[in-house]
C-alpha positions as CSV (number, residue, x, y, z in Angstrom):
1,M,149.9,-137.1,111.3
2,V,148.1,-133.8,110.4
3,A,146.4,-134.2,114.0
4,A,150.1,-135.1,115.0
5,L,151.9,-131.9,113.2
6,S,148.5,-129.8,114.8
7,F,149.3,-130.8,118.3
8,T,153.1,-129.8,118.3
9,L,152.3,-126.3,116.5
10,V,149.0,-125.5,118.7
11,P,151.8,-124.7,121.9
12,L,153.8,-123.1,120.0
13,Q,151.2,-120.6,119.3
14,A,149.6,-120.4,122.0
15,S,152.2,-119.7,124.5
16,P,151.1,-116.9,127.1
17,D,154.9,-116.0,128.1
18,T,156.4,-114.7,125.1
19,K,156.9,-110.3,125.7
20,P,156.6,-108.0,123.7
21,I,159.9,-106.4,121.8
22,S,160.2,-102.6,123.1
23,A,161.1,-100.1,120.5
24,S,164.7,-99.4,122.2
25,L,165.4,-102.9,121.7
26,V,165.1,-102.8,118.3
27,D,167.9,-101.6,115.9
28,P,166.1,-99.1,113.4
29,K,168.5,-99.9,110.9
30,P,169.0,-103.6,110.4
31,V,173.1,-104.3,109.9
32,E,173.6,-106.5,106.5
33,S,175.8,-109.3,106.7
34,K,178.8,-109.7,104.8
35,E,177.3,-112.8,102.4
36,S,174.3,-110.3,101.1
37,V,176.4,-107.1,100.4
38,E,178.2,-109.7,98.5
39,T,175.4,-111.4,96.9
40,K,174.1,-108.0,96.0
41,E,177.2,-107.2,94.3
42,L,177.1,-110.3,92.1
43,L,173.8,-109.7,91.4
44,L,174.3,-106.1,89.9
45,R,177.8,-107.4,88.3
46,L,175.1,-110.0,86.6
47,D,172.6,-107.1,85.8
48,E,175.7,-105.5,83.9
49,I,177.0,-108.3,81.9
50,K,173.0,-109.1,80.8
51,N,172.7,-105.3,80.2
52,M,175.8,-105.2,78.0
53,D,176.0,-105.3,74.1
54,K,177.3,-108.2,73.3
55,S,177.2,-107.9,69.4
56,S,180.6,-105.9,69.5
57,L,182.7,-108.1,71.6
58,S,185.3,-110.4,70.2
59,P,184.7,-114.5,70.2
60,K,187.8,-114.4,73.0
61,E,185.4,-111.5,75.1
62,K,182.3,-113.3,75.2
63,K,184.3,-116.4,76.4
64,E,185.6,-114.6,79.0
65,L,182.0,-113.5,79.9
66,R,180.5,-116.3,79.7
67,K,183.0,-118.3,82.2
68,E,182.7,-114.7,84.6
69,V,178.7,-115.8,84.2
70,K,179.5,-119.3,85.3
71,L,181.5,-118.5,88.0
72,T,179.3,-116.0,89.4
73,K,176.5,-118.1,89.6
74,N,178.3,-120.7,91.1
75,R,179.2,-118.3,93.7
76,L,175.8,-117.0,94.3
77,S,175.1,-120.6,95.2
78,E,177.5,-121.0,97.4
79,V,177.2,-117.9,99.1
80,S,173.0,-118.6,99.2
81,G,173.5,-122.0,100.9
82,G,170.4,-123.9,101.5
83,V,169.4,-127.4,101.0
84,Y,166.5,-127.6,97.8
85,L,164.3,-130.8,97.5
86,S,162.6,-131.9,94.3
87,A,158.8,-132.1,94.7
88,A,159.8,-135.9,93.8
89,A,161.6,-136.1,97.0
90,L,158.6,-134.6,99.0
91,I,156.4,-137.1,97.5
92,L,158.6,-140.1,98.3
93,I,159.4,-138.7,101.7
94,V,155.6,-138.6,102.3
95,I,155.3,-141.8,101.0
96,L,157.9,-143.5,103.5
97,L,156.3,-141.5,106.0
98,I,153.0,-143.3,105.1
99,V,154.2,-146.5,104.8
100,L,155.9,-146.6,107.7
101,L,153.6,-144.9,110.1
């Protein structure tokens, strides 16, 4: 299996027809996407809440903050996207590949 994967990766690394990117084509300031700006704002809000003195808040205000933190974390997970695999899932996939091949 390792040998088969190494054959597929070698041609990609050794392709001679790749041209270097000229300096005029590279944008000096990368444009931030809407998601990254929103992610930064959400993370800043979470830091503000974390650093806040909660001892002077009423129970109702604490409950509202907990709800806000939960909603913010949910929104962050929606914005980040991606697929996450646990270690057990990876082991299961490798075992299945070994058995089936």
